[in-house]
C-alpha positions as CSV (number, residue, x, y, z in Angstrom):
1,M,28.7,19.1,-26.9
2,G,31.9,17.2,-26.1
3,E,32.5,13.5,-25.9
4,Q,32.2,13.5,-22.1
5,E,28.8,15.1,-22.1
6,A,27.5,12.6,-24.7
7,F,28.8,9.7,-22.7
8,R,26.9,11.0,-19.6
9,L,23.7,10.8,-21.6
10,R,24.3,7.5,-23.2
11,G,24.7,5.5,-20.0
12,R,26.7,4.6,-16.9
13,N,28.4,1.4,-15.9
14,P,27.8,0.8,-13.1
15,D,24.7,2.9,-12.6
16,V,25.3,4.9,-9.4
17,L,21.6,5.0,-8.7
18,T,21.6,1.3,-8.1
19,C,24.1,1.7,-5.3
20,I,22.9,4.5,-3.1
21,A,21.2,3.6,0.2
22,N,17.7,4.7,1.1
23,L,17.3,7.7,3.4
24,S,14.5,5.9,5.3
25,N,11.8,3.3,4.9
26,D,9.4,6.2,4.0
27,E,11.5,7.9,1.3
28,V,12.6,4.9,-0.8
29,F,14.8,5.4,-3.8
30,T,13.4,3.9,-7.0
31,P,15.5,1.2,-8.7
32,P,16.3,2.3,-12.3
33,E,14.9,-1.1,-13.6
34,L,11.6,-0.4,-12.0
35,A,11.5,3.2,-13.3
36,N,12.1,1.9,-16.8
37,R,9.3,-0.7,-16.5
38,M,6.9,2.1,-15.7
39,L,8.2,4.2,-18.6
40,D,7.7,1.2,-20.9
41,T,4.1,0.8,-19.7
42,L,3.6,4.5,-20.3
43,A,5.0,4.3,-23.8
44,E,2.9,1.3,-24.7
45,A,-0.3,3.1,-23.6
46,W,0.7,6.3,-25.4
47,A,1.2,4.4,-28.6
48,E,-2.0,2.5,-28.3
49,N,-4.0,5.8,-27.8
50,N,-2.1,7.8,-30.4
51,A,-2.1,5.7,-33.5
52,G,1.2,4.1,-32.7
53,A,3.1,7.3,-32.0
54,N,6.4,7.3,-30.0
55,I,6.1,9.4,-26.9
56,W,9.9,9.8,-26.9
57,A,9.8,11.4,-30.4
58,D,7.4,14.1,-29.3
59,S,9.1,17.4,-28.4
60,T,5.9,18.9,-26.9
61,V,5.2,16.4,-24.1
62,R,5.9,17.7,-20.6
63,F,6.8,15.4,-17.7
64,L,6.7,16.1,-13.9
65,D,8.0,14.1,-11.0
66,P,6.4,15.9,-8.0
67,C,8.4,13.9,-5.4
68,T,11.8,13.4,-7.0
69,K,14.5,11.9,-4.8
70,S,17.4,10.4,-6.8
71,G,16.1,11.9,-10.1
72,V,15.9,8.5,-11.7
73,F,12.6,9.1,-13.5
74,L,13.7,12.4,-14.9
75,R,17.1,11.0,-15.9
76,E,15.6,8.0,-17.7
77,I,13.0,10.2,-19.4
78,T,15.8,12.5,-20.5
79,R,17.8,9.6,-21.9
80,R,14.8,8.3,-23.9
81,L,13.9,11.7,-25.3
82,T,17.5,12.3,-26.2
83,A,17.4,9.2,-28.4
84,G,13.9,9.7,-29.7
85,L,14.2,13.3,-30.8
86,V,17.4,12.8,-32.9
87,A,15.5,13.3,-36.2
88,K,13.5,16.4,-35.0
89,I,16.4,18.1,-33.3
90,P,19.7,16.7,-34.8
91,D,22.1,18.8,-32.8
92,L,22.8,17.1,-29.4
93,R,23.5,20.3,-27.4
94,E,20.3,21.9,-28.8
95,R,18.3,18.7,-28.2
96,V,19.4,18.3,-24.6
97,D,18.8,22.0,-23.9
98,H,15.3,21.8,-25.3
99,I,14.4,18.6,-23.3
100,L,15.7,19.9,-20.0
101,T,14.3,23.4,-20.2
102,Q,11.0,22.6,-21.9
103,Q,10.0,19.0,-21.2
104,V,11.4,17.7,-17.9
105,F,10.4,19.1,-14.5
106,G,10.8,17.9,-10.9
107,I,10.0,18.9,-7.3
108,G,12.5,17.8,-4.7
109,I,11.2,16.5,-1.5
110,T,14.2,17.6,0.6
111,Q,17.3,19.8,0.1
112,I,19.6,16.8,-0.3
113,T,17.3,15.0,-2.7
114,S,16.9,18.0,-4.9
115,L,20.7,18.2,-5.2
116,M,20.9,14.5,-6.0
117,A,18.2,14.9,-8.6
118,R,20.0,17.8,-10.3
119,R,23.2,15.8,-10.3
120,S,21.5,12.9,-11.9
121,V,19.7,14.9,-14.6
122,Y,22.0,18.0,-15.2
123,C,25.3,16.2,-14.3
124,S,25.7,19.1,-11.8
125,K,24.0,19.9,-8.5
126,H,23.8,23.5,-9.9
127,A,21.7,23.7,-13.0
128,K,23.8,26.7,-14.4
129,G,27.1,25.4,-13.0
130,E,30.2,24.9,-15.2
131,H,29.6,21.2,-15.3
132,S,25.9,21.3,-16.2
133,I,24.9,19.9,-19.6
134,V,22.3,22.7,-19.9
135,Q,23.3,26.2,-21.0
136,S,20.0,28.1,-20.8
137,F,19.1,28.0,-17.2
138,E,19.1,31.2,-15.3
139,T,19.0,29.7,-11.8
140,D,20.9,27.0,-10.0
141,A,17.6,25.1,-9.4
142,G,16.8,24.8,-13.1
143,N,13.5,22.9,-13.5
144,I,14.0,20.8,-10.3
145,W,12.4,23.0,-7.7
146,F,13.0,22.9,-4.0
147,K,12.3,25.4,-1.3
148,R,11.8,24.8,2.4
149,I,8.2,25.5,3.4
150,E,6.6,25.3,6.8
151,H,3.7,23.2,8.0
152,T,0.4,24.9,8.7
153,W,-0.3,23.9,12.3
154,G,-3.7,23.3,13.7
155,K,-4.0,22.5,17.4
156,T,-1.7,19.4,17.3
157,K,-1.2,18.6,13.6
158,C,-0.5,20.1,10.2
159,V,-3.8,20.8,8.5
160,F,-2.4,19.6,5.2
161,C,-0.5,16.4,5.9
162,G,-1.4,15.5,9.5
163,A,2.2,15.8,10.7
164,P,2.4,15.9,14.5
165,K,3.3,19.3,15.8
166,A,5.1,17.9,18.8
167,I,7.6,16.0,16.5
168,L,8.0,18.1,13.4
169,D,7.7,21.7,14.5
170,R,11.4,22.2,14.1
171,D,13.9,25.0,13.5
172,S,15.3,25.7,10.1
173,E,18.4,23.6,10.6
174,L,16.4,20.4,10.8
175,E,14.3,18.8,8.0
176,N,10.6,19.2,8.7
177,Y,9.2,17.0,5.9
178,A,6.8,19.6,4.8
179,Y,6.4,18.6,1.1
180,G,5.3,21.6,-1.0
181,F,3.2,19.6,-3.4
182,I,0.7,18.6,-0.7
183,H,0.8,21.7,1.4
184,T,-1.6,23.9,-0.6
185,N,-5.3,24.2,-1.2
186,D,-4.8,24.9,-4.9
187,V,-2.0,22.8,-6.4
188,K,-2.6,24.2,-9.9
189,A,-2.0,27.7,-8.8
190,W,1.0,26.5,-6.8
191,I,2.5,24.9,-9.9
192,T,2.0,28.1,-11.9
193,E,3.8,30.0,-9.2
194,I,6.8,27.7,-9.4
195,F,7.1,27.0,-13.1
196,G,5.2,29.8,-14.8
197,D,1.9,30.2,-16.6
198,N,0.3,27.6,-18.9
199,M,2.2,24.8,-17.3
200,Q,0.1,21.8,-18.2
201,F,1.8,18.5,-17.7
202,D,1.1,15.6,-19.9
203,V,2.7,13.0,-17.7
204,I,3.1,13.0,-13.9
205,I,5.2,10.1,-12.6
206,G,7.0,9.4,-9.3
207,N,7.5,7.5,-6.1
208,P,6.1,9.6,-3.2
209,P,7.1,9.5,0.5
210,Y,4.9,6.9,2.1
211,Q,4.2,8.0,5.6
212,L,5.1,10.3,8.5
213,S,5.6,9.1,12.1
214,D,2.6,10.2,14.2
215,G,4.4,9.6,17.5
216,G,2.3,6.5,18.4
217,G,3.4,2.9,18.9
218,G,6.6,1.6,20.4
219,G,9.7,3.1,18.8
220,G,7.7,5.3,16.5
221,A,6.2,2.2,14.7
222,S,2.9,4.1,14.3
223,A,2.7,6.3,11.2
224,T,0.2,8.2,9.1
225,P,0.2,7.5,5.4
226,I,0.8,10.5,3.1
227,Y,1.3,8.9,-0.3
228,N,-2.4,9.2,-0.9
229,L,-2.1,12.9,-0.7
230,F,0.5,13.0,-3.5
231,V,-1.7,10.8,-5.7
232,E,-4.8,13.0,-5.2
233,A,-2.8,16.2,-5.9
234,A,-1.2,14.6,-9.0
235,L,-4.6,13.6,-10.4
236,S,-6.1,17.0,-9.6
237,L,-3.7,18.5,-12.2
238,E,-5.5,16.5,-14.9
239,P,-2.5,15.1,-16.7
240,R,-3.0,12.9,-19.7
241,Y,-1.2,10.1,-17.8
242,A,-0.1,9.5,-14.2
243,A,2.0,6.7,-12.9
244,M,3.1,6.1,-9.3
245,I,4.6,3.6,-7.0
246,T,2.7,3.2,-3.7
247,P,2.4,0.8,-0.9
248,S,-0.4,-1.7,-1.6
249,R,-2.1,-1.3,1.8
250,W,-4.6,1.1,0.3
251,F,-6.2,-2.0,-1.4
252,S,-8.0,-2.8,1.8
253,G,-8.0,0.7,3.4
254,G,-7.3,1.0,7.0
255,K,-5.5,3.9,8.8
256,G,-6.6,7.1,7.0
257,L,-7.0,5.2,3.7
258,D,-10.7,4.2,3.6
259,D,-11.9,7.2,1.6
260,F,-8.8,7.1,-0.6
261,R,-9.4,3.4,-1.4
262,D,-13.0,4.0,-2.3
263,R,-12.1,6.9,-4.6
264,M,-9.4,4.8,-6.3
265,L,-11.7,1.8,-6.8
266,R,-14.5,3.9,-8.3
267,D,-12.1,5.6,-10.8
268,H,-12.3,3.6,-14.0
269,R,-9.4,5.5,-15.6
270,F,-6.7,3.1,-14.3
271,V,-5.1,1.3,-17.3
272,K,-2.7,-1.1,-15.5
273,L,-1.8,-2.1,-12.0
274,V,1.3,-4.3,-11.2
275,D,1.3,-5.7,-7.7
276,F,4.3,-7.0,-5.8
277,P,2.7,-8.6,-2.6
278,Q,5.9,-10.0,-1.1
279,L,8.3,-8.1,1.1
280,Y,11.6,-7.0,-0.4
281,D,10.9,-8.0,-4.0
282,V,11.2,-4.4,-5.2
283,F,13.0,-2.7,-2.4
284,P,15.5,-5.2,-0.8
285,G,15.9,-4.6,2.9
286,V,13.0,-2.2,3.2
287,K,10.0,-3.5,5.1
288,I,6.8,-2.2,3.5
289,R,4.1,-4.3,5.0
290,G,1.6,-5.5,2.4
291,G,4.0,-5.0,-0.5
292,I,4.0,-2.3,-3.1
293,S,2.5,-1.7,-6.5
294,Y,2.7,0.7,-9.4
295,W,-0.1,1.8,-11.7
296,L,-0.8,3.8,-14.8
297,W,-3.8,6.1,-15.0
298,S,-5.1,7.7,-18.2
299,R,-7.4,10.7,-18.3
300,D,-9.1,9.4,-21.4
301,H,-9.5,5.8,-20.4
302,E,-12.9,4.5,-19.2
303,G,-13.2,0.8,-18.4
304,G,-11.4,-2.1,-16.7
305,C,-7.8,-2.2,-15.4
306,E,-5.3,-4.8,-16.3
307,I,-4.1,-6.4,-13.0
308,V,-0.7,-8.2,-12.9
309,T,0.7,-10.0,-9.9
310,M,4.5,-10.4,-9.6
311,I,6.6,-12.6,-7.3
312,G,10.1,-11.5,-7.8
313,D,10.5,-11.2,-11.6
314,K,7.8,-13.7,-12.4
315,V,4.2,-13.1,-13.3
316,V,2.2,-15.4,-11.1
317,S,-1.3,-14.4,-12.0
318,S,-2.4,-14.2,-15.6
319,P,-3.0,-10.6,-16.5
320,T,-6.7,-9.9,-16.4
321,V,-8.7,-6.8,-17.2
322,R,-11.4,-6.2,-14.6
323,N,-13.1,-3.4,-12.7
324,L,-11.4,-2.5,-9.5
325,D,-14.7,-1.8,-7.7
326,A,-16.2,-5.3,-8.1
327,Y,-15.9,-5.5,-4.3
328,D,-15.4,-2.9,-1.5
329,V,-11.7,-3.8,-1.4
330,L,-9.3,-4.5,-4.2
331,I,-8.9,-8.3,-4.7
332,R,-5.2,-8.8,-5.5
333,R,-5.2,-12.1,-7.2
334,N,-7.2,-12.6,-10.4
335,E,-7.7,-16.3,-9.7
336,A,-9.6,-15.4,-6.5
337,I,-12.3,-13.5,-8.2
338,G,-14.2,-16.5,-9.5
339,I,-14.2,-18.2,-6.1
340,L,-15.3,-15.1,-4.3
341,D,-18.1,-14.5,-6.9
342,K,-19.5,-17.9,-6.1
343,V,-19.5,-17.3,-2.4
344,A,-21.1,-13.9,-2.8
345,Y,-23.7,-15.1,-5.3
346,Y,-24.7,-18.0,-3.0
347,R,-25.0,-15.8,0.0
348,V,-27.3,-13.4,-1.8
349,N,-29.3,-15.6,-4.1
350,S,-29.4,-19.1,-2.7
351,E,-29.7,-19.1,1.1
352,P,-29.0,-15.6,2.3
353,E,-26.2,-15.8,4.8
354,P,-24.9,-12.9,7.0
355,S,-21.1,-12.3,7.3
356,L,-19.0,-13.7,10.0
357,G,-17.6,-10.2,10.4
358,N,-21.0,-9.1,11.8
359,Q,-20.4,-11.1,15.0
360,V,-16.6,-10.6,15.4
361,S,-15.8,-8.3,18.2
362,A,-14.1,-4.9,17.9
363,R,-10.7,-4.2,19.4
364,K,-10.4,-4.6,23.1
365,P,-13.5,-6.9,23.4
366,F,-13.5,-6.8,27.2
367,G,-12.1,-3.3,27.6
368,L,-8.7,-4.6,28.5
369,T,-5.5,-3.4,26.8
370,N,-2.4,-5.4,27.9
371,Q,-3.2,-5.8,31.6
372,R,-1.6,-8.7,33.3
373,G,-3.0,-10.1,36.6
374,K,-2.0,-12.7,39.1
375,K,-0.6,-16.2,38.2
376,N,-3.3,-17.9,40.2
377,S,-6.7,-17.0,41.7
378,V,-5.8,-17.5,45.4
379,G,-7.3,-14.8,47.5
380,M,-9.4,-13.3,44.8
381,D,-13.1,-12.6,45.3
382,N,-14.4,-13.2,41.8
383,P,-11.6,-14.2,39.5
384,V,-11.6,-14.3,35.7
385,L,-9.0,-16.1,33.6
386,V,-7.7,-13.6,31.1
387,Y,-5.9,-14.6,27.9
388,G,-3.1,-12.2,27.1
389,N,-0.1,-11.9,24.9
390,Q,1.5,-15.4,25.2
391,N,0.2,-15.7,28.8
392,T,-2.8,-16.2,31.0
393,S,-3.5,-14.5,34.3
394,Y,-6.3,-13.8,36.7
395,L,-8.1,-10.5,37.2
396,E,-11.0,-9.5,39.3
397,R,-14.3,-9.6,37.4
398,S,-14.8,-5.9,38.3
399,K,-11.8,-5.0,36.0
400,I,-13.9,-6.1,32.9
401,T,-15.6,-3.1,31.5
402,S,-17.0,-4.3,28.2
403,N,-19.2,-7.3,27.1
404,V,-19.5,-8.5,30.7
405,D,-22.2,-10.9,29.6
406,W,-19.7,-12.8,27.5
407,I,-17.5,-13.8,30.5
408,D,-19.7,-16.8,31.5
409,R,-20.2,-18.1,28.0
410,W,-18.1,-20.3,25.6
411,K,-15.9,-18.2,23.3
412,V,-13.6,-18.6,20.3
413,L,-10.6,-16.3,20.3
414,L,-8.1,-15.4,17.6
415,V,-5.1,-13.1,17.7
416,K,-5.5,-9.8,15.9
417,A,-2.0,-9.8,14.5
418,H,-0.6,-12.8,12.7
419,G,1.6,-13.7,9.8
420,T,4.7,-12.5,8.0
421,S,3.8,-9.0,6.7
422,G,2.9,-10.4,3.3
423,R,5.9,-12.7,2.6
424,D,5.0,-16.4,2.4
425,D,2.0,-15.9,4.7
426,V,0.4,-19.3,4.2
427,T,-1.5,-19.7,7.5
428,I,-3.3,-16.3,7.6
429,L,-4.8,-16.9,11.0
430,G,-3.4,-18.1,14.3
431,K,-4.7,-21.2,16.1
432,P,-8.2,-20.6,17.5
433,I,-8.6,-20.7,21.3
434,V,-11.8,-22.2,22.7
435,A,-12.2,-20.3,26.0
436,K,-14.6,-21.8,28.5
437,P,-16.9,-19.7,30.8
438,E,-15.3,-17.4,33.4
439,T,-12.7,-16.2,30.9
440,A,-11.9,-13.0,29.0
441,C,-9.0,-11.7,26.9
442,T,-6.9,-8.6,26.4
443,E,-6.6,-6.6,23.2
444,T,-4.2,-9.3,21.8
445,Y,-7.3,-11.2,20.7
446,L,-10.6,-10.7,18.9
447,V,-13.7,-12.7,20.0
448,I,-14.9,-14.6,16.9
449,G,-18.0,-16.0,18.4
450,V,-19.8,-16.5,21.7
451,F,-21.9,-19.6,22.5
452,A,-24.0,-21.3,25.1
453,S,-22.4,-24.7,24.4
454,E,-18.9,-26.1,24.1
455,A,-19.9,-28.0,21.0
456,E,-20.8,-24.9,19.0
457,A,-17.5,-23.2,20.1
458,L,-15.5,-26.3,19.0
459,N,-17.3,-26.3,15.6
460,L,-16.5,-22.6,15.1
461,A,-12.9,-23.3,15.9
462,A,-12.8,-26.1,13.3
463,Y,-14.5,-23.8,10.8
464,M,-11.8,-21.1,11.3
465,R,-9.1,-23.7,10.7
466,T,-10.4,-24.7,7.3
467,R,-8.4,-23.6,4.3
468,F,-11.5,-22.2,2.7
469,V,-12.2,-19.7,5.6
470,R,-8.6,-18.7,5.8
471,F,-8.5,-18.1,2.1
472,L,-11.5,-15.8,2.3
473,V,-9.8,-13.9,5.1
474,S,-6.6,-13.6,3.1
475,L,-8.5,-11.6,0.4
476,R,-9.0,-8.7,2.8
477,K,-5.9,-9.2,5.1
478,I,-3.0,-7.3,3.5
479,T,-0.7,-7.0,6.5
480,Q,-0.2,-8.8,9.8
481,N,-3.1,-6.8,11.3
482,I,-6.5,-8.5,11.5
483,T,-9.7,-6.6,12.3
484,R,-13.4,-7.6,12.3
485,D,-13.5,-6.2,8.7
486,S,-11.0,-9.0,7.7
487,Y,-13.8,-11.5,8.1
488,R,-16.4,-9.8,5.9
489,F,-16.1,-12.3,3.1
490,V,-16.6,-15.3,5.4
491,P,-20.2,-16.6,5.6
492,L,-21.7,-16.9,9.0
493,L,-22.9,-20.6,9.0
494,P,-24.8,-22.5,11.7
495,M,-22.4,-24.1,14.1
496,D,-24.5,-27.2,14.5
497,R,-21.9,-29.3,12.7
498,Q,-18.1,-29.5,12.2
499,W,-17.5,-27.9,8.8
500,T,-14.7,-29.3,6.7
501,D,-13.1,-28.0,3.5
502,E,-14.7,-30.8,1.5
503,M,-18.2,-29.8,2.8
504,L,-17.5,-26.1,2.0
505,Y,-16.1,-26.7,-1.5
506,E,-19.3,-28.7,-2.3
507,K,-21.6,-26.2,-0.8
508,Y,-20.2,-23.3,-2.8
509,G,-19.5,-25.2,-6.0
510,I,-15.8,-24.8,-6.0
511,T,-14.1,-26.6,-8.9
512,E,-11.1,-28.8,-8.8
513,G,-9.0,-26.1,-10.4
514,E,-10.1,-23.6,-7.8
515,I,-9.5,-26.0,-5.0
516,A,-6.0,-26.5,-6.2
517,Y,-5.5,-22.8,-6.2
518,I,-6.8,-22.4,-2.7
519,E,-4.7,-25.2,-1.4
520,S,-1.6,-23.8,-3.2
521,M,-2.0,-20.6,-1.2
522,I,-3.1,-21.8,2.2
523,R,-1.3,-24.4,4.3
524,P,-3.4,-27.0,6.2
525,M,-4.0,-26.6,9.9
526,D,-4.8,-29.4,12.3
527,L,-8.6,-29.6,12.6
528,S,-8.7,-31.9,15.6
529,G,-9.2,-30.7,19.1
530,A,-9.1,-27.1,20.3
531,S,-6.6,-25.1,22.3
532,E,-7.5,-23.9,25.7
533,D,-4.0,-22.5,26.3
534,A,-2.7,-19.0,25.4
């Protein structure tokens, strides 16, 4: 192998994979630095479970990236194996040929990314081309497979990935985003068909596509997650280790992710999870609401998972090994566990208290979407003041189709979307609105409580303003969206008094250190008075 080929394997300055732009917010290129952090985590776990052995000095380990885009994982694995196998395979050409034909495999997600990946790994978009650093391939694809496949359409959606037929039933000249790895009922048989018999992968690693537009929402904002399908397919192959980057929204479930969340939390084979809750810390300029995380799963591990929280390049939560399924959602911050445990213990063992979430309304509490009525009630037979998105207006009472009995009672309203998508979200909830009788609201709001008296409504509004309550909501709220489920950790207390943080800290035995943590995370909110304006 010549000097030029050896240079290509040693390194690049600058690294071109740090410079390329993302194709979309759903197919995000992995920064080489992050890929190498994940490979370091893998190597540490391998050594710990294999008497200190170096995974990069093992010529039998097989790696698969089932969703390769830039090829960064495969390239960095190849670089490490090239250095690690020097003693076992001294000849550089022979060593590289062995690594790329026997150990490193990928599945491209699109035609263009498969070409990029081959260029990154083989130094040629054609694996058997004249510039390729591999001499033994018989096809241009090499071990980085891509072939256009078609969705399997049900009535309106693909039966495998849920892609909407109306949007992605396209001709062959347009990308249809039908990813082969998740478009099969038997991924093991599919892998055998692609790469041959006896293809058992020791390590599966990657950064899958995150979602597909489902045609809902303004400007295509609504989307169906699909990264969970890649994770499930990867784990079904029973590798020794799996490592993936995913959005962190699965921690709390939500759209199409509740079952996936439950399976992940119950699986005690996760070794480590590194969470980046703030926007843009990992993928600058890419808005992934709720942040992202990467994790390492080990087939032979049974026990707790080490949780690490990062803000930028700093660890902000002391790494702690704990079970993921302590609660029905994954609690992101280790410091929060002790506080939540106290509240949960008190509610069950001291004075059993129901959850506030039990009384919070569902979406569209009065059956209204975004209707907007008249500016005043002149000429109306039976007007109701309706709180809408940054406005109030009057509708006839007959327009209210749900919870009609609430109209003439005192209510506390809170917006169902609030915050900054996970970056510096220190208020968590909007300002409560105390709505008097003869009022209702659109789907902009949830009804937090309904009362016969103004005093009780004012007390609930004060309760919702406390740092303590907003902190408990923050443990379930991972994006701007707030549902009744977001309030499940909040105790439903009698509203016969105006609760303060000091009263709540004392009631639940919150220590000075825990108080300091809560108050470092949640900004104070004015507790006096109550808003009756939208």
